[in-house]
C-alpha positions in Angstrom: 0.1 0.1 0.0 1.4 3.4 -1.1 1.5 6.4 1.2 0.8 10.2 0.7 3.6 12.9 1.5 2.9 16.7 1.2 5.6 18.7 0.2 5.4 22.5 0.7 9.2 23.0 0.0 12.1 21.6 -1.7 10.6 18.2 -2.3 8.7 19.6 -5.2 12.3 20.3 -6.8 13.3 18.0 -9.8 16.9 17.6 -8.5 15.8 16.7 -5.0 13.3 14.1 -6.4 15.8 12.6 -8.6 18.4 12.5 -5.5 16.2 11.6 -2.9 13.4 9.2 -4.8 15.4 8.4 -7.8 12.4 9.5 -10.0 10.4 12.5 -10.8 7.0 12.5 -9.0 3.5 13.6 -9.8 1.4 15.1 -7.3 -1.7 17.1 -6.9 -1.9 20.4 -5.5 -3.4 20.8 -1.7 -3.6 23.1 1.2 -3.3 22.6 4.9 -5.2 25.4 7.1 -4.1 26.6 10.1 -0.6 26.4 9.6 2.0 28.8 8.4 5.9 28.8 7.1 8.7 30.3 8.6 12.2 29.5 7.4 15.3 27.7 9.0 19.0 27.7 8.0 20.1 24.3 7.0 23.6 23.0 8.2 23.4 19.6 6.9 26.1 20.1 3.8 24.8 17.1 1.8 21.0 18.5 1.8 22.3 21.7 1.1 24.0 20.4 -2.0 20.9 18.5 -3.3 18.5 21.3 -2.3 20.8 24.1 -3.6 20.0 26.3 -0.7 20.4 26.6 2.7 17.4 28.3 3.6 14.2 25.9 3.6 10.5 26.4 4.8 9.4 25.1 7.8 5.5 24.5 8.6 4.2 25.8 12.2 0.8 25.8 13.8 -1.0 29.2 13.4 -3.1 31.1 15.8 -4.9 32.4 12.7 -7.3 30.4 11.5 -7.3 31.2 7.9 -3.6 31.1 7.5 -2.7 28.1 5.2 0.0 26.3 3.7 0.1 25.5 -0.1 1.8 22.3 -1.6 1.6 19.2 -3.6 0.7 15.7 -2.3 2.8 12.9 -3.8 1.9 9.3 -3.7 5.0 7.2 -2.3 5.8 4.3 -1.4 6.7 3.2 2.2 10.7 2.8 0.9 10.2 6.4 -0.4 8.8 7.7 2.6 12.0 6.4 4.4 14.3 8.0 2.2 12.3 11.5 2.3 12.6 10.8 6.5 16.7 10.6 5.7 16.8 13.8 3.8 14.9 16.0 6.0 16.9 17.5 9.1 16.0 16.8 13.0 14.3 20.1 13.0 11.2 18.5 11.1 9.1 15.7 12.2 6.8 13.7 10.2 3.0 13.5 11.2 -0.2 12.7 9.1 -2.9 15.1 8.8 -6.0 15.9 6.6 -5.8 18.4 3.8 -8.4 20.9 2.4 -9.2 18.0 -0.1 -10.1 15.7 2.4 -6.8 13.6 1.7 -4.5 12.4 4.5 -0.8 12.8 4.2 2.2 13.0 5.6 3.8 16.4 6.3 6.9 17.6 7.8 6.5 20.3 10.7 8.6 21.7 13.1 9.8 19.3 15.9 
């Protein structure tokens, strides 16, 4: 059974997908209500080399109900989900949430 993974940042980049999953991914646009984006400086040189940037977005709960994060939900295998875990630094935790479309998917949020 496949999993679903919501990306609001670098996992949408072709280079990151090829390096992390070994393939380009197709997904559907969606969004998460009640969250906002902040930024974080990435210190992991491997992640910076793959993403080609040292500042990444980080999802955090918002006190403003109308805040939302736009992104893409990808269908991934369990192995690909574990590969994504390896790509994301310790500042992120993977949790499952329900998105505006009703789809449940994993998302990386602030630890």
